[in-house]
C-alpha positions in Angstrom: -2.4 -24.0 12.8 -1.5 -22.2 9.5 -2.7 -23.7 6.2 -1.5 -22.1 3.1 -3.4 -23.1 -0.2 -1.5 -21.6 -3.4 -4.4 -21.5 -5.7 -2.7 -21.0 -9.8 -1.8 -17.4 -10.5 -4.3 -15.5 -13.0 -3.4 -15.8 -16.4 -2.6 -12.6 -18.7 -5.7 -12.7 -20.6 -8.1 -12.8 -17.5 -5.9 -10.0 -16.0 -6.7 -8.1 -19.2 -10.5 -8.8 -18.9 -10.9 -7.6 -15.5 -8.7 -5.1 -14.9 -10.8 -2.3 -16.0 -13.8 -3.4 -14.1 -11.5 -3.5 -10.9 -10.7 0.2 -11.3 -13.8 1.4 -11.9 -14.9 -0.3 -8.9 -12.2 1.2 -7.1 -12.5 4.5 -8.3 -16.1 4.8 -7.8 -16.1 3.0 -3.8 -13.3 6.6 -3.5 -16.3 8.8 -3.0 -19.4 6.2 -1.5 -20.0 5.4 2.0 -22.9 3.6 2.4 -22.1 4.1 6.2 -20.2 6.5 7.8 -17.3 5.4 9.1 -16.2 5.7 13.0 -12.8 7.2 13.7 -9.9 5.2 14.3 -10.9 2.8 16.7 -8.2 2.0 20.0 -6.5 -1.2 20.4 -8.7 -3.1 23.0 -7.9 -4.0 26.1 -6.3 -8.1 26.3 -8.2 -9.5 29.3 -8.0 -13.2 29.7 -11.1 -13.8 28.5 -10.4 -12.0 25.4 -7.3 -14.0 24.7 -8.7 -17.4 25.8 -11.9 -16.4 23.0 -8.8 -15.3 20.0 -7.9 -18.7 20.7 -10.8 -20.1 19.8 -10.8 -18.4 16.5 -11.5 -19.8 12.8 -9.4 -17.0 10.6 -9.4 -17.0 6.9 -7.0 -14.9 4.5 -7.4 -14.1 0.9 -5.2 -12.4 -0.9 -4.7 -11.7 -4.4 -1.1 -12.9 -5.4 1.5 -14.6 -2.8 3.8 -13.6 -0.2 6.9 -14.2 -3.1 6.0 -10.6 -4.1 8.0 -9.6 -0.6 5.1 -6.0 -0.7 1.1 -6.2 -0.2 0.7 -10.1 0.0 4.3 -10.8 2.2 3.3 -8.2 4.8 0.0 -9.5 5.1 0.4 -12.9 5.4 3.5 -12.5 8.0 1.7 -10.1 10.1 -1.5 -12.2 10.4 1.0 -15.4 11.6 2.6 -13.2 14.0 -0.7 -12.8 15.6 -1.7 -16.6 15.0 1.6 -17.5 17.1 0.9 -14.6 19.6 -3.0 -15.9 20.1 -3.1 -19.6 19.0 -6.2 -19.4 16.4 -7.0 -21.4 13.7 -5.7 -19.8 10.4 -5.9 -20.8 6.2 -4.7 -18.6 3.7 -5.6 -18.9 0.1 -3.6 -17.1 -2.2 -3.7 -15.9 -6.2 -7.6 -14.9 -5.8 -7.0 -11.7 -7.7 -10.5 -10.6 -8.5 -13.4 -10.3 -6.3 -15.2 -12.9 -8.6 -11.9 -15.7 -8.4 -12.3 -15.0 -4.6 -16.1 -15.1 -4.1 -16.1 -19.4 -3.6 -13.3 -19.3 -1.3 -14.9 -16.8 1.0 -18.0 -18.6 1.0 -16.5 -22.0 1.8 -14.6 -20.5 4.9 -17.4 -18.9 6.0 -19.7 -21.9 5.7 -17.0 -23.9 7.7 -17.5 -21.5 10.2 -14.6 -19.6 10.4 -15.2 -16.5 12.4 -13.4 -13.5 10.8 -12.4 -13.6 7.0 -9.4 -10.9 6.1 -10.0 -10.0 2.4 -6.8 -8.3 1.2 -7.5 -5.6 -1.2 -9.8 -3.3 -2.8 -10.8 -5.6 -5.6 -12.9 -7.7 -2.8 -15.3 -4.7 -1.6 -17.9 -5.6 -4.0 -17.8 -9.3 -3.2 -17.8 -8.9 0.8 -21.0 -6.5 0.6 -22.8 -9.6 -2.1 -22.1 -12.2 0.6 -22.0 -10.7 3.8 -25.5 -10.4 4.4 -25.7 -14.5 3.8 -23.0 -14.9 6.6 -24.0 -12.3 9.2 -22.1 -14.4 12.1 -18.8 -14.0 10.2 -16.7 -10.8 10.0 -15.5 -9.8 6.3 -12.6 -7.5 6.8 -12.0 -5.8 3.8 -8.3 -4.1 3.5 -8.2 -0.7 1.2 -12.2 -0.4 1.3 -14.8 2.0 1.7 -18.1 0.6 1.4 -19.7 -1.2 4.0 -23.7 -2.3 3.3 -23.7 -4.8 6.3 -22.5 -4.4 9.8 -20.4 -7.7 9.7 -17.9 -6.0 6.8 -15.1 -4.3 8.7 -12.6 -1.8 6.6 -9.1 -1.2 7.0 -7.8 1.9 5.3 -4.2 3.1 4.5 -3.0 6.6 3.5 0.6 6.2 1.5 0.9 10.2 1.2 3.2 10.3 4.0 5.3 7.6 3.4 5.5 9.0 -0.9 6.8 12.2 0.5 9.6 10.9 2.3 10.6 8.8 -0.1 9.7 11.4 -2.7 12.2 13.8 -0.6 15.4 11.3 -0.2 14.5 11.1 -4.6 15.1 14.8 -4.8 18.1 15.0 -2.7 19.7 11.8 -4.3 19.4 12.1 -7.9 21.3 13.2 -10.6 19.7 13.5 -13.5 16.6 15.4 -12.3 14.5 12.8 -13.7 12.2 10.5 -11.3 9.9 7.6 -12.7 6.8 6.4 -11.2 4.9 3.1 -11.7 1.6 1.7 -9.7 -1.0 -0.9 -9.9 -4.9 0.4 -10.4 -5.4 4.2 -10.4 -7.1 4.3 -6.7 -7.2 6.5 -4.0 -4.2 5.2 -1.8 -2.1 4.4 -4.8 -2.4 7.9 -6.3 -1.9 9.4 -2.5 1.3 7.7 -2.6 2.3 9.1 -6.1 1.5 12.8 -5.3 3.0 12.9 -2.1 6.3 11.7 -4.0 6.2 14.2 -6.6 5.4 16.8 -2.9 8.5 16.0 -1.2 10.7 15.5 -4.4 9.6 18.6 -5.5 10.5 20.1 -2.1 14.0 18.8 -2.0 14.7 19.8 -5.9 12.4 22.3 -7.6 14.5 20.9 -11.0 13.0 17.5 -11.0 10.6 16.6 -13.2 8.5 12.6 -13.4 7.3 10.2 -16.3 4.6 8.2 -14.5 3.0 4.8 -15.7 0.4 2.7 -14.2 0.1 -0.9 -15.4 -2.6 -2.4 -18.1 -2.4 -5.4 -16.1 -2.3 -3.5 -12.6 -0.8 -4.7 -9.4 0.1 -8.2 -10.6 1.8 -7.1 -13.8 5.5 -7.4 -12.8 6.3 -8.0 -16.3 5.1 -4.8 -17.3 6.6 -2.9 -14.9 10.0 -4.3 -15.2 9.7 -3.3 -18.7 8.4 0.2 -18.1 11.2 0.8 -15.3 13.8 -0.4 -17.7 13.0 2.3 -20.2 12.5 4.9 -17.3 16.4 4.3 -16.4 17.3 4.2 -20.0 15.8 7.6 -20.8 17.9 8.9 -17.7 15.8 8.0 -14.7 18.2 7.1 -11.9 15.3 6.4 -9.7 12.0 4.7 -10.1 9.2 5.0 -7.0 7.1 1.8 -7.1 4.0 1.3 -5.0 3.4 -2.0 -4.3 2.7 -5.8 -5.2 4.0 -6.8 -8.3 5.1 -3.8 -9.2 7.9 -3.9 -6.8 9.0 -7.2 -8.1 9.1 -5.5 -11.7 10.7 -2.1 -10.3 13.1 -3.5 -8.6 14.0 -6.3 -11.0 15.1 -3.7 -13.6 17.1 -1.8 -11.1 18.9 -4.9 -10.1 19.2 -5.9 -14.3 21.0 -2.0 -15.1 23.1 -2.1 -12.2 26.2 -3.7 -11.1 26.9 -5.1 -7.5 27.1 -1.9 -6.3 23.9 -0.5 -8.0 25.4 1.6 -10.4 24.5 2.0 -13.7 26.1 -0.6 -16.3 25.5 2.1 -19.2 25.9 5.3 -18.0 29.3 5.4 -15.6 29.2 7.0 -11.9 25.4 7.2 -12.1 23.8 5.2 -9.1 20.4 3.6 -9.4 17.5 3.6 -6.5 14.4 1.9 -6.7 11.6 1.8 -3.6 9.4 -0.8 -2.0 6.4 -0.4 -0.4 4.3 -2.3 2.9 7.3 -4.7 3.6 10.3 -3.8 4.6 12.3 -4.8 1.6 15.7 -5.4 3.7 14.3 -8.5 5.5 12.2 -9.6 2.7 14.4 -9.3 0.0 18.2 -8.4 0.7 19.3 -9.1 -2.6 17.4 -5.4 -3.3 19.9 -3.9 -0.8 22.4 -2.1 -3.7 19.3 -0.1 -5.0 16.8 0.3 -2.4 15.9 3.6 -1.8 13.4 2.8 0.9 10.7 0.9 2.0 7.3 2.4 3.2 6.4 -0.3 5.9 2.7 -0.6 6.9 2.3 -2.5 10.3 -1.3 -4.5 9.5 -0.4 -6.2 12.8 -2.2 -3.4 14.9 -5.0 -3.3 12.5 -6.0 -7.0 12.1 -5.6 -7.5 16.1 -8.1 -4.6 16.1 -10.7 -6.3 14.4 -9.8 -9.8 15.9 -10.6 -8.3 19.5 -13.6 -6.2 18.3 -15.1 -9.6 16.9 -14.6 -11.2 19.8 -15.7 -8.5 22.3 -19.0 -8.1 20.1 -18.2 -4.6 19.2 -17.3 -5.1 15.5 -20.3 -3.8 13.8 -19.5 -0.9 11.3 -15.9 -1.5 12.0 -13.5 0.7 10.7 -9.6 1.7 11.4 -6.8 3.4 9.5 -3.2 3.3 9.3 -1.2 6.3 8.9 2.3 8.2 9.3 0.8 10.1 12.1 -0.7 6.8 13.8 2.8 5.3 13.7 1.5 2.4 11.8 3.4 3.5 8.4 6.8 4.2 8.5 9.7 4.7 5.9 12.4 2.5 6.2 15.7 3.9 4.4 17.8 1.7 2.2 21.0 0.8 3.9 23.0 2.4 1.2 21.3 5.7 1.2 24.0 8.2 2.5 23.4 8.5 6.7 23.0 12.3 6.0 20.3 12.1 3.6 18.5 9.2 5.6 19.3 11.7 9.1 17.3 14.2 7.2 14.5 11.8 6.5 13.9 10.7 9.5 13.6 14.2 10.9 10.9 14.9 8.5 9.1 11.8 9.1 9.4 12.6 12.9 7.0 16.0 12.4 5.0 13.9 10.5 4.2 11.6 13.1 3.9 14.7 15.4 1.8 16.6 13.3 3.4 19.6 12.9 4.0 19.0 9.1 0.0 17.8 7.7 -0.2 16.6 4.4 -3.3 16.7 2.3 -5.1 17.4 -1.3 -8.0 19.8 -2.2 -11.7 18.1 -2.4 -14.0 18.2 -5.4 -17.0 19.3 -3.8 -19.0 17.7 -6.1 -18.0 14.3 -5.5 -15.9 15.3 -2.3 -13.1 13.1 -4.1 -9.2 14.7 -4.3 -9.8 17.4 -6.9 -6.3 16.6 -8.5 -7.9 12.4 -8.6 -10.8 13.7 -10.6 -9.4 16.6 -12.7 -5.7 16.0 -13.4 -5.3 18.1 -15.7 -6.2 21.2 -13.6 -2.8 23.8 -13.5 -3.4 23.2 -9.8 -2.6 19.8 -10.1 0.7 20.1 -12.5 2.9 18.8 -10.1 5.4 21.2 -11.5 6.2 23.1 -8.3 5.5 22.8 -4.9 2.6 25.1 -5.2 1.3 22.7 -8.1 1.9 19.9 -6.1 -1.5 17.8 -6.4 -0.8 17.2 -2.6 -0.1 19.9 -0.2 2.2 20.6 3.1 0.9 23.3 5.6 4.7 23.6 7.0 7.5 22.8 5.3 11.0 23.4 7.1 14.0 24.9 5.2 15.9 21.6 4.1 18.6 23.9 5.9 17.5 22.8 9.0 17.0 19.3 9.2 
């Protein structure tokens, strides 16, 4: 059984008041590990006894927007429903709880009603999870995009968009005709930042002439209107490709690209100029085929194995202080090139992706010794963080093959 509670969407007035708190909490959490995370947990063996126990679970999920974003929320709901169909546990989903404050009564209601596992889909729920966890010691709070765990029943899922951003950036650098690229994000938190910096490195690797215009929306992940307005301005000012880092931002950026183009994805104001946009978390070709003419690529995150590890760990009694992560080299994050991307560019991008999966290419950032955060995240104005060449990109690679060899 699946029930979905679609609460009223957050108003822009409320959003303006809460976003600063959310961003500051997210940045602060980046360097705070109250309990040292374990390594990525292997998927547990699914025995008949485990399967029986899974079928008896009550699982709740809280998401900040709704599945209509065709991105973060869509993918999370889709992936947990895949597991629900496989194991036949009870599942309830509540949408449009943008902040931890708004979501807390729902999470408490789920826990009080006997939900065994509650999935909190977003960094903005981290403080709330650590506030209510001791009140419900028999409930596992699975916090996605979270670093901090004060209690053993707060289970963290982390993901790294750096590799996916790099692959999309490479395709952008190969395909741009104006050498002007845009980037639009929601909150400036570590996971979103890493995707942006990976994109810049990939673009500079493919084309040293590219320049970037970057914006983080004041209304954060839900600000589709702001993202569409800013993406439209970027396209008007000459950018032919805009990178989006997920959620409602995807909706706005894709909407701007579609509005600026004809049915074939070419600019309606600059004859012969192909316009592109990117998306994150879900395969946009499956979620929204209408975006295909402008879709450069989707960074697809496979949440199901991560959710599965949390659920199986819970019934097996091994979920204490749990931590799992999704990276490109783990195979849980992959780029799906858009269907209109030239076959040779898509093939070269997939070769690079294979090199990352094989650990031939590893991406990293310098660390600030005072905070343990990425140095350029803390101090973006440093010369080594200028993002004007491969050597000054905030993200670095141990090895980049000659493009002619791809």
